[in-house]
Structure formats: C-alpha cells, structure tokens
Backbone as CSV, one residue per row, in Angstrom:
resi,resn,N_x,N_y,N_z,CA_x,CA_y,CA_z,C_x,C_y,C_z
1,UNK,-56.758,-80.632,47.724,-57.434,-82.206,48.556,-57.143,-83.452,47.710
2,UNK,-57.155,-84.792,47.829,-56.640,-85.862,47.702,-57.853,-86.603,46.458
3,UNK,-57.426,-87.006,45.777,-58.381,-87.256,44.532,-57.776,-88.603,44.310
4,UNK,-58.536,-89.621,43.796,-58.200,-90.583,43.081,-58.384,-90.905,41.579
5,UNK,-57.205,-91.191,40.643,-57.712,-91.475,39.457,-57.424,-92.718,39.576
6,UNK,-58.272,-93.375,38.431,-58.231,-95.212,37.562,-59.106,-95.413,37.423
7,UNK,-60.040,-96.711,37.526,-61.409,-97.327,37.688,-61.656,-97.708,38.751
8,UNK,-63.039,-97.488,39.120,-63.772,-97.812,40.297,-64.526,-98.597,39.585
9,UNK,-65.281,-100.069,40.325,-66.552,-100.846,39.839,-67.285,-101.018,41.040
10,UNK,-68.708,-100.536,41.258,-69.172,-100.895,42.330,-69.998,-101.885,41.832
11,UNK,-70.332,-102.882,43.031,-71.754,-104.123,42.920,-72.580,-103.378,44.068
12,UNK,-73.727,-103.142,43.794,-74.934,-102.448,44.684,-75.986,-103.875,44.779
13,UNK,-75.519,-104.694,45.757,-75.897,-105.929,46.262,-77.315,-105.311,46.526
14,UNK,-77.334,-104.870,48.080,-79.169,-105.629,48.548,-79.104,-103.873,49.576
15,UNK,-80.318,-103.990,50.145,-80.548,-102.805,51.413,-81.668,-103.531,51.824
16,UNK,-81.398,-103.166,53.687,-82.674,-103.393,54.325,-83.555,-101.907,54.258
17,UNK,-84.817,-102.377,54.167,-85.704,-100.810,54.270,-86.958,-101.297,54.928
18,UNK,-86.698,-102.189,56.217,-87.667,-102.970,56.874,-88.308,-101.560,57.924
19,UNK,-87.443,-100.783,58.216,-88.287,-99.615,58.954,-88.854,-98.631,58.325
20,UNK,-89.118,-98.936,56.945,-90.544,-98.437,56.414,-91.629,-98.475,56.777
21,UNK,-92.256,-97.698,56.478,-93.982,-97.907,57.287,-94.619,-98.694,56.096
22,UNK,-93.583,-99.083,54.728,-94.448,-99.998,53.971,-93.425,-100.452,52.805
23,UNK,-93.611,-101.130,52.503,-93.053,-101.833,51.401,-92.941,-100.606,50.505
24,UNK,-91.540,-100.780,49.782,-91.372,-99.885,48.820,-91.034,-100.347,47.100
25,UNK,-90.930,-99.396,46.295,-90.591,-99.703,44.870,-89.221,-99.146,45.121
26,UNK,-87.924,-99.450,45.319,-87.086,-98.836,45.120,-86.169,-99.379,44.211
27,UNK,-85.328,-98.147,43.966,-83.663,-98.267,43.194,-82.900,-97.357,43.458
28,UNK,-81.269,-97.189,42.819,-80.590,-96.631,43.632,-79.260,-95.717,42.419
29,UNK,-79.774,-94.306,42.591,-79.118,-93.805,41.557,-77.550,-93.747,42.113
30,UNK,-76.395,-94.176,41.157,-74.810,-94.245,41.428,-74.520,-92.747,40.667
31,UNK,-73.821,-91.987,41.536,-73.228,-90.423,40.789,-71.514,-90.460,41.546
32,UNK,-71.381,-89.992,41.232,-69.110,-89.646,41.326,-69.017,-88.305,41.253
33,UNK,-69.115,-87.537,42.289,-69.091,-85.869,42.111,-70.443,-85.453,41.445
34,UNK,-70.461,-84.556,40.552,-71.122,-84.451,40.007,-71.713,-85.288,38.946
35,UNK,-71.127,-86.316,38.398,-71.877,-86.873,37.190,-72.086,-88.571,37.475
36,UNK,-73.088,-88.521,36.985,-74.237,-89.771,37.167,-73.440,-90.996,36.342
37,UNK,-73.663,-92.444,37.239,-73.095,-93.314,36.518,-73.820,-94.007,36.106
38,UNK,-75.531,-94.244,36.769,-76.014,-95.268,36.335,-77.155,-95.343,37.228
39,UNK,-78.278,-95.989,37.312,-78.956,-96.328,38.065,-79.429,-98.025,38.150
40,UNK,-79.823,-98.607,39.345,-80.160,-99.952,39.492,-81.892,-100.037,38.905
41,UNK,-82.139,-101.414,38.756,-83.666,-101.395,38.105,-84.350,-101.545,39.198
42,UNK,-85.573,-101.151,38.809,-86.793,-100.768,40.235,-87.263,-102.366,41.001
43,UNK,-86.762,-101.945,41.944,-87.326,-103.413,42.564,-89.050,-103.577,43.253
44,UNK,-89.600,-103.905,42.769,-91.267,-103.740,43.387,-91.666,-104.064,44.975
45,UNK,-92.633,-103.444,45.108,-92.875,-103.927,46.725,-92.176,-104.652,47.720
46,UNK,-91.146,-104.066,47.814,-90.291,-105.531,48.792,-89.427,-104.037,49.707
47,UNK,-89.254,-104.748,51.089,-88.598,-103.860,51.540,-87.148,-104.028,52.013
48,UNK,-86.811,-105.323,51.325,-85.507,-105.939,50.823,-85.063,-106.166,50.023
49,UNK,-84.574,-105.247,49.173,-84.544,-104.984,47.756,-83.186,-105.726,47.475
50,UNK,-83.185,-106.565,46.575,-81.760,-107.433,45.965,-81.382,-107.056,44.637
51,UNK,-80.230,-106.230,44.308,-80.101,-105.710,42.992,-79.115,-106.617,42.259
52,UNK,-77.992,-106.593,42.856,-76.736,-107.447,42.429,-76.679,-106.581,40.917
53,UNK,-75.957,-105.071,40.957,-75.633,-104.696,39.785,-74.094,-104.688,39.678
54,UNK,-73.381,-103.817,38.583,-72.448,-103.621,38.651,-72.576,-102.392,37.914
55,UNK,-71.817,-100.981,38.128,-71.408,-100.171,37.981,-69.796,-99.732,37.418
56,UNK,-69.647,-99.424,36.113,-68.057,-99.522,36.396,-68.024,-98.105,35.843
57,UNK,-66.777,-97.274,36.206,-66.355,-96.242,35.366,-64.570,-95.971,35.633
58,UNK,-64.179,-95.388,34.931,-62.915,-94.808,34.677,-62.746,-93.646,34.509
59,UNK,-62.024,-92.691,35.718,-62.276,-91.398,35.402,-60.599,-90.525,35.990
60,UNK,-60.343,-89.711,36.273,-59.050,-88.453,37.065,-59.697,-87.803,37.822
61,UNK,-58.906,-87.749,38.820,-59.471,-87.009,39.699,-61.010,-87.336,40.815
62,UNK,-60.683,-88.556,40.783,-62.841,-88.641,41.631,-62.403,-88.548,43.455
63,UNK,-63.679,-88.084,43.918,-63.609,-87.324,44.901,-64.906,-88.030,45.345
64,UNK,-65.893,-87.717,45.357,-66.581,-88.566,46.660,-67.688,-89.954,45.720
65,UNK,-68.385,-91.221,46.577,-68.790,-91.485,45.821,-70.442,-91.292,46.065
66,UNK,-71.357,-90.593,45.754,-72.320,-90.635,46.059,-73.838,-91.376,45.762
67,UNK,-74.506,-92.194,46.851,-75.775,-93.124,46.510,-76.719,-92.443,47.022
68,UNK,-77.985,-92.988,46.325,-79.530,-92.487,46.972,-80.020,-93.489,46.441
69,UNK,-80.726,-93.911,47.736,-82.126,-94.861,47.568,-83.344,-93.636,47.170
70,UNK,-84.037,-94.337,46.196,-85.282,-93.725,46.294,-86.587,-94.818,46.302
71,UNK,-87.768,-93.833,46.239,-88.909,-94.790,46.407,-89.490,-94.408,45.285
72,UNK,-89.682,-95.227,43.957,-91.202,-94.504,43.064,-92.122,-95.281,43.545
73,UNK,-93.277,-94.187,44.019,-94.677,-93.821,44.115,-95.213,-94.419,42.797
74,UNK,-96.632,-95.265,43.316,-96.991,-95.246,41.802,-98.062,-94.206,41.199
75,UNK,-98.103,-93.283,41.476,-98.329,-91.241,41.000,-97.404,-91.045,40.059
76,UNK,-95.830,-91.742,40.067,-95.156,-90.976,39.284,-93.831,-90.554,39.819
77,UNK,-94.856,-89.760,41.027,-93.288,-89.281,41.735,-92.502,-89.939,42.721
78,UNK,-91.245,-89.448,43.226,-90.604,-90.762,43.752,-90.165,-89.697,45.348
79,UNK,-89.882,-90.455,46.312,-89.190,-89.990,47.526,-87.641,-90.600,47.637
80,UNK,-87.233,-89.609,48.580,-85.865,-90.378,48.648,-85.757,-91.257,50.658
81,UNK,-85.131,-92.037,50.580,-85.206,-92.490,51.216,-83.767,-92.604,52.141
82,UNK,-83.153,-92.490,51.111,-81.780,-92.242,52.056,-81.188,-91.868,50.999
83,UNK,-79.576,-91.933,51.688,-78.104,-91.274,50.434,-77.174,-90.967,51.607
84,UNK,-76.233,-91.229,51.315,-74.743,-91.430,51.722,-73.257,-91.315,50.452
85,UNK,-72.345,-90.125,50.997,-71.507,-89.733,50.186,-70.673,-90.488,50.727
86,UNK,-69.331,-91.087,49.782,-67.990,-92.098,50.464,-66.966,-91.280,49.902
87,UNK,-65.756,-90.818,50.585,-64.329,-89.746,50.108,-63.777,-91.233,49.168
88,UNK,-64.031,-91.212,47.855,-63.213,-92.318,47.485,-61.796,-92.498,47.531
89,UNK,-60.727,-91.554,47.983,-59.277,-91.770,48.476,-59.271,-92.124,49.572
90,UNK,-60.353,-91.776,50.741,-60.197,-92.396,51.868,-60.451,-93.593,52.036
91,UNK,-61.884,-94.186,51.469,-61.943,-95.888,51.272,-60.367,-96.823,50.157
92,UNK,-59.777,-96.143,49.596,-58.763,-96.521,49.338,-57.393,-96.568,50.173
93,UNK,-57.471,-95.928,50.508,-56.149,-95.598,52.174,-56.736,-96.628,52.648
94,UNK,-58.128,-96.655,53.501,-58.101,-97.931,54.567,-58.431,-99.161,54.540
95,UNK,-58.751,-99.344,52.921,-59.604,-100.850,52.963,-58.336,-100.941,51.595
96,UNK,-58.027,-100.422,51.066,-57.171,-100.852,49.250,-57.843,-100.728,48.397
97,UNK,-57.441,-101.553,47.706,-58.324,-101.984,46.123,-59.407,-102.716,46.329
98,UNK,-59.893,-103.935,47.895,-61.347,-104.375,47.193,-62.014,-104.038,48.703
99,UNK,-63.522,-103.492,49.033,-64.266,-103.462,49.720,-65.294,-103.948,49.957
100,UNK,-65.839,-104.789,51.232,-67.064,-104.810,50.890,-67.603,-104.156,52.297
101,UNK,-68.895,-103.046,51.781,-69.406,-101.860,52.990,-71.012,-102.578,52.846
102,UNK,-71.165,-102.021,54.465,-72.182,-101.697,54.784,-72.768,-100.485,55.532
103,UNK,-73.433,-99.753,54.631,-74.010,-98.260,54.894,-75.083,-98.276,55.573
104,UNK,-75.104,-97.558,56.582,-76.519,-96.802,57.444,-76.730,-95.537,57.115
105,UNK,-77.977,-95.326,57.327,-78.121,-94.149,56.874,-78.295,-92.959,58.189
106,UNK,-77.856,-93.573,59.758,-78.140,-92.767,60.940,-77.687,-93.602,61.802
107,UNK,-77.350,-93.249,63.169,-76.971,-94.006,63.695,-77.266,-95.253,64.472
108,UNK,-78.603,-95.071,64.255,-79.629,-96.053,64.740,-79.885,-97.124,63.536
109,UNK,-78.677,-96.874,62.510,-78.642,-97.891,61.824,-80.606,-98.257,60.731
110,UNK,-81.647,-97.268,60.708,-82.612,-97.017,60.155,-82.860,-98.300,58.942
111,UNK,-81.980,-97.325,58.097,-81.651,-98.448,56.541,-80.367,-98.788,56.625
112,UNK,-80.176,-99.441,55.575,-79.178,-100.594,55.360,-78.382,-100.505,53.567
113,UNK,-77.735,-100.363,53.027,-77.591,-100.628,51.604,-75.843,-101.321,51.975
114,UNK,-75.799,-102.518,50.706,-74.644,-103.212,51.311,-73.813,-103.063,49.614
115,UNK,-72.497,-102.862,49.733,-72.088,-102.166,48.437,-70.667,-103.496,48.231
116,UNK,-70.307,-104.428,47.186,-68.791,-104.362,46.789,-68.257,-103.157,46.027
117,UNK,-67.477,-102.853,46.078,-66.457,-102.095,45.344,-64.555,-102.598,44.919
118,UNK,-64.277,-102.518,43.796,-63.223,-102.483,43.331,-62.105,-101.237,42.903
119,UNK,-61.295,-100.753,43.288,-60.567,-99.800,43.381,-59.265,-100.236,41.808
120,UNK,-59.042,-99.548,41.084,-58.148,-99.907,40.231,-57.166,-98.469,39.696
121,UNK,-56.326,-98.045,40.292,-55.481,-97.110,40.795,-54.893,-96.483,39.365
122,UNK,-55.011,-95.658,38.515,-53.860,-95.491,37.834,-52.308,-95.312,37.968
123,UNK,-51.388,-96.312,37.621,-49.785,-96.260,38.031,-49.176,-94.855,37.531
124,UNK,-48.714,-94.543,38.028,-47.867,-93.179,37.970,-46.649,-93.116,37.154
125,UNK,-46.962,-92.282,36.350,-46.381,-92.239,34.970,-44.559,-92.597,34.948
126,UNK,-43.995,-91.681,36.053,-42.958,-91.715,36.212,-42.460,-93.034,37.271
127,UNK,-43.463,-93.755,38.106,-43.046,-94.375,38.816,-42.856,-95.861,38.351
128,UNK,-43.571,-95.840,36.994,-43.828,-96.700,36.018,-42.497,-96.620,35.071
129,UNK,-42.108,-95.741,34.609,-40.563,-95.758,34.295,-39.830,-96.213,34.400
130,UNK,-39.523,-95.685,36.516,-38.476,-96.442,37.259,-38.507,-97.551,36.741
131,UNK,-39.713,-98.520,37.225,-40.039,-99.687,37.160,-39.555,-100.088,36.015
132,UNK,-39.823,-99.813,35.139,-39.396,-100.299,33.949,-37.783,-100.298,33.824
133,UNK,-37.591,-99.914,34.520,-35.842,-99.067,34.160,-34.870,-100.205,35.056
134,UNK,-35.721,-100.273,36.192,-35.330,-101.303,37.343,-35.215,-102.940,36.850
135,UNK,-36.182,-103.181,35.960,-36.651,-104.491,35.337,-35.263,-104.831,34.139
136,UNK,-34.540,-103.779,33.643,-33.630,-103.625,32.489,-32.457,-104.458,32.936
137,UNK,-31.885,-105.561,33.519,-30.806,-105.673,33.769,-29.529,-105.896,32.769
138,UNK,-28.351,-104.955,32.593,-27.492,-105.095,31.824,-26.737,-106.575,32.036
139,UNK,-26.145,-107.172,30.695,-25.322,-108.654,31.152,-24.378,-108.355,30.323
140,UNK,-23.004,-107.581,30.996,-22.015,-106.984,30.144,-20.857,-108.065,29.891
141,UNK,-20.421,-108.447,29.364,-19.083,-109.622,28.838,-18.396,-108.673,27.408
142,UNK,-17.188,-108.885,28.002,-16.366,-108.799,26.625,-16.730,-107.482,25.878
143,UNK,-16.879,-106.143,26.908,-17.862,-105.379,26.691,-18.820,-104.986,26.297
144,UNK,-19.848,-105.807,25.606,-20.924,-106.035,25.676,-21.904,-105.607,26.813
145,UNK,-22.865,-104.843,26.236,-23.534,-104.830,26.984,-24.983,-105.614,26.754
146,UNK,-25.158,-106.228,27.158,-26.232,-107.535,26.495,-27.642,-107.229,27.459
147,UNK,-29.030,-106.892,26.670,-30.009,-106.304,27.877,-31.186,-107.929,26.819
148,UNK,-31.997,-108.217,27.500,-33.207,-109.263,27.286,-33.429,-108.354,25.985
149,UNK,-33.866,-108.813,24.836,-34.719,-108.651,24.091,-35.588,-109.265,23.478
150,UNK,-37.187,-108.340,22.809,-37.876,-109.713,22.300,-37.491,-109.182,20.586
151,UNK,-37.423,-110.486,19.925,-36.939,-110.431,18.567,-38.491,-110.503,17.573
152,UNK,-38.530,-109.177,16.642,-40.358,-109.892,15.748,-39.883,-110.207,14.649
153,UNK,-38.408,-110.530,14.479,-38.338,-111.437,13.066,-37.182,-112.054,13.297
154,UNK,-37.064,-113.086,12.436,-36.056,-114.574,12.639,-34.881,-113.988,12.611
155,UNK,-33.937,-114.407,14.018,-32.849,-113.476,14.011,-32.018,-114.814,14.418
156,UNK,-30.800,-115.366,14.220,-29.570,-116.248,14.425,-28.562,-115.674,15.557
157,UNK,-28.341,-116.653,16.337,-27.223,-116.307,16.936,-25.908,-116.281,16.719
158,UNK,-25.214,-114.854,16.983,-23.927,-114.817,16.422,-22.888,-115.577,17.303
159,UNK,-22.624,-116.627,18.097,-21.859,-117.414,19.092,-22.366,-118.524,18.294
160,UNK,-23.248,-119.450,18.566,-23.345,-120.808,17.847,-24.213,-120.605,16.380
161,UNK,-24.858,-119.461,15.995,-25.173,-120.158,14.730,-26.691,-120.194,14.667
162,UNK,-27.001,-120.712,15.749,-28.037,-121.123,15.393,-29.664,-120.511,15.429
163,UNK,-30.421,-120.354,15.448,-31.619,-119.862,15.231,-32.522,-119.734,16.888
164,UNK,-32.627,-118.266,17.085,-32.828,-117.779,18.351,-34.671,-118.180,18.279
165,UNK,-35.072,-119.054,18.988,-36.504,-119.566,18.791,-37.324,-118.880,20.343
166,UNK,-38.468,-119.328,19.459,-39.117,-118.083,20.749,-40.596,-117.300,20.220
167,UNK,-41.517,-117.123,20.440,-42.908,-116.403,19.908,-43.186,-115.438,20.815
168,UNK,-43.183,-115.827,22.064,-43.680,-114.588,23.329,-42.285,-114.351,24.245
169,UNK,-42.178,-113.607,24.795,-41.512,-112.767,25.867,-40.342,-112.660,24.956
170,UNK,-39.610,-112.044,25.521,-37.748,-111.989,25.346,-37.145,-112.990,24.862
171,UNK,-36.593,-113.393,23.290,-35.902,-114.777,23.256,-34.410,-114.884,24.005
172,UNK,-34.014,-114.039,23.570,-32.132,-113.530,23.593,-31.884,-112.532,24.014
173,UNK,-30.344,-112.287,23.854,-29.804,-110.977,24.535,-29.741,-110.250,23.250
174,UNK,-29.443,-109.055,23.074,-29.259,-107.855,22.144,-28.550,-107.270,22.881
175,UNK,-27.086,-106.538,22.120,-25.774,-105.672,22.604,-26.465,-103.983,22.067
176,UNK,-26.616,-103.746,23.459,-27.006,-102.597,23.236,-25.912,-100.825,21.893
177,UNK,-24.922,-101.844,22.228,-23.969,-100.999,21.645,-23.341,-101.016,19.967
178,UNK,-23.118,-102.808,20.040,-22.710,-103.119,18.812,-24.116,-103.629,17.601
179,UNK,-25.405,-104.362,18.831,-26.539,-105.105,17.852,-26.636,-105.686,18.129
180,UNK,-25.215,-106.986,18.403,-24.925,-108.257,18.648,-26.682,-109.506,19.584
181,UNK,-26.928,-110.328,18.774,-27.656,-111.053,18.978,-27.397,-112.427,19.066
182,UNK,-27.884,-112.923,20.270,-26.820,-114.012,21.276,-28.188,-114.747,21.846
183,UNK,-28.183,-116.113,21.907,-29.060,-117.110,23.118,-28.737,-116.513,24.802
184,UNK,-29.572,-116.558,25.326,-29.526,-115.983,26.827,-28.037,-116.669,26.880
185,UNK,-28.109,-118.306,26.763,-27.068,-119.088,27.480,-26.007,-118.750,26.811
186,UNK,-25.484,-118.177,25.228,-24.613,-117.819,24.983,-23.904,-116.912,25.001
187,UNK,-24.344,-115.743,25.919,-23.986,-114.181,26.179,-22.892,-114.174,26.624
188,UNK,-22.225,-115.018,27.496,-21.016,-115.198,28.396,-20.142,-116.270,27.607
189,UNK,-20.196,-116.457,26.335,-19.261,-117.698,26.417,-18.769,-116.361,24.885
190,UNK,-19.123,-115.611,24.117,-18.247,-114.948,22.828,-17.369,-114.282,23.457
191,UNK,-16.382,-114.734,22.271,-14.920,-114.754,22.429,-14.414,-113.615,22.065
192,UNK,-15.038,-112.791,21.275,-13.630,-111.264,20.746,-14.947,-110.179,21.210
193,UNK,-14.083,-108.994,21.486,-14.693,-107.873,22.281,-15.411,-106.939,21.409
194,UNK,-17.078,-106.377,22.327,-17.394,-105.320,21.821,-16.914,-104.644,20.763
195,UNK,-17.033,-103.813,19.636,-16.537,-102.978,18.734,-17.078,-101.461,18.473
196,UNK,-18.032,-101.351,19.596,-18.555,-100.347,19.369,-20.298,-100.252,18.869
197,UNK,-20.548,-99.074,18.357,-21.807,-98.686,17.660,-22.065,-99.806,16.593
198,UNK,-22.641,-99.833,15.834,-23.179,-100.584,14.518,-21.740,-101.007,14.184
199,UNK,-20.821,-101.633,14.864,-19.435,-102.456,14.237,-19.950,-103.263,13.699
200,UNK,-21.129,-104.400,14.006,-21.445,-105.366,12.785,-21.977,-105.169,11.790
201,UNK,-22.784,-103.983,11.382,-23.743,-103.509,10.071,-22.281,-103.143,9.618
202,UNK,-20.965,-102.647,10.231,-19.915,-101.756,9.323,-18.988,-102.927,8.906
203,UNK,-19.047,-104.097,9.646,-17.719,-105.275,9.654,-18.588,-105.986,8.056
204,UNK,-19.710,-105.894,8.469,-20.278,-106.918,7.316,-20.859,-105.710,6.000
205,UNK,-20.474,-104.498,6.027,-20.277,-104.157,5.025,-18.913,-103.790,4.278
206,UNK,-17.897,-104.484,4.527,-16.681,-104.148,4.414,-16.420,-105.758,3.798
207,UNK,-17.211,-106.991,4.246,-16.824,-107.808,3.674,-18.199,-108.463,2.358
208,UNK,-18.847,-107.026,1.987,-19.574,-107.257,0.865,-19.137,-107.265,-0.412
C-alpha cells in the first residue's frame, strides 16, 4: 500500500451542521492513522462553527487522515456528529501539495466540513543525490577540473592574485585535482596545465 512521508498541515476551517435538530457545542478531532494530532476549540451553541485552526505534523508512512466532529453535551457526554477518512497518498496524487476540500458525511450532504491541506513530501534520498550531482558542472581548462566552490576562509586567486570576494554562495572555482582556487572569470585564463593531486601544496613545499 502506498504511503506518504513528509509534513502535513491541516487547517480546519468551518462546518455546516444546520441539519441538526438544534445548535451544537462542536469540535473536531484530527488523527493520522492511529495517532491523535489534536482537537479544535469548542464552538458553543452554533450550527455553523468556525474554527480556523491549524494542525501540523511530520511523519513517515502516513496513510489516512481521520476527522471526527463531536457534539459536547452539557451533561459531559459527547455524541459523534460525523466522521470521514481521507487517503493522504491519493490526495497528494490527485491535488498535489495544496488543496481545499469540502467534505460531506453522506450523499445528501447532511453535514459538511471545510478544510485546507498542505503537503510537503520528503525528497527521495537518491533523487536528492542525483540532483546535487547534476548541478555540479565541471569547467575543464588546461587539464584543471574546476568546480564552483564555497570558500569558508580568505582565499586569493591563483591567476590574478586578487582576493576572491563573497560571503554567501559559491564565490569562485577550485580544481578538484590540484586544489587551485580562482575567480570564476579567471578559470579559463590560467596559463599552465594542472599538475595533478596536491601539486600546488608540493610545489609550495619545495619553495620553502
């Protein structure tokens, strides 16, 4: 059975309970599968309760969103007015990540409940890795294999000798073989071939 993993936000908006014989003291209980997510506040003595309350949770393998409307009697007892079960994977497949739903208890729409639901699916681990690899575009010049790089400390360009500026994002390019760091606009102006892994460090050591 297909499941949904991620975050779900449920806004319980309002209900139409006008077909009841009298006004109710109503609230809505929200569950996902067997887990209680929460309950709305009690709307007293009304056939048109208006809650506008949001419930959020994040879980793995969610299947059913379960909503129950109760009438809290003055005696302390409660009656179940209406309930419904919604398939979260089916909602996601049918509506995407944003939906507004009006639920009816039966075909004659005796009672209705208005909801707004947001779904935030977990990104598949391997799909995320593939996406990250795809965004890594090598820039090859003079046998250097440059990749856009974020530098977390002051770095000077090996070509123009000027500081590589920037606080956020990937400020420059770095060769994955020799470690040379350059400005993005300088990478294709480098005059000498890449000497391989650790070449810059080794050369510097010889000059000391």
